[in-house]
N, C-alpha and C positions, 0 to 999 in steps of 0.2 A: 611433359611440358603442360606449364598452368594456361588454361584457354585461356585467360586474359590475356597470356602474352601475343597469340594468332591476331587477337582483335584489333581491327581498321577502323580509323578514323578519318572527317572529312573537316575539313574550314568551309564555316557557310559566313557570307559577308548579310550581314543582316543591315535592313533601313528601317529608320523609325517611320518614314512616311510609308502609308499602305500604298501611295503607286508605285513604288518600285521593288521590283521583285527583287527577293535575295538569291543570290549567287555564290557557286561554289566556287572556290576559291584554290583549292589541292585534295587530293584525296591517295587514301592508303597510307595513311600517317599511324605512326603506332601513339599509343596514350601522352609518353612522354614531348615527342614532338607536336603532337598535338596541343598541346599545354603551353612548352615554351611559344608554338607562333603567337596561344593570343596571350600569354604575359609581355610581350614585346609590345610599346606604348603606342608606336606606328601602326595597331590594329583596332582601335578606335577615335574616333574622328573629334574625342574631348581630349584626348591626348595627342593624338599625331602632332606632328612641329614638322616634318615632308613637304613641300614643296606640293607635289602630287597628290597625300592624303587631303590636304589645305581645299584645291582644287577641286576635290570631288564628292568634299560639304560643302563645298559654293552650288556646285554643281547637284547633287541629290538629298543634301540635306544629310544631316545625322546619320551614323552608322557605326558598327562593330563588327567586329569576327567572333563565332564562337566557333564549337566541335559537335557532332555527331558522329555518335557510333552505327558504322555502316549497317 
C-alpha cells in the first residue's frame, strides 16, 4: 500500500482579518475528500451564495477553506 493513501487531511477555515482566528472545519479526510470540499463554491466568501456563508462574511470578513496534511 502506498504511504500517500494513508495520509489524512484537515480542512481549515482561514479569515483575511488578522483579528479572527482560523478554525478547523473537519479532520481525518483523504486527499480526495479534502480537495472535493475545497472545490465547492460554498467554501469561499467570494463564491459562496448561501445565506449562512453571506452572514459569516458580514460578521467576520472574507474567508476561505483550505486543507493541510495532518
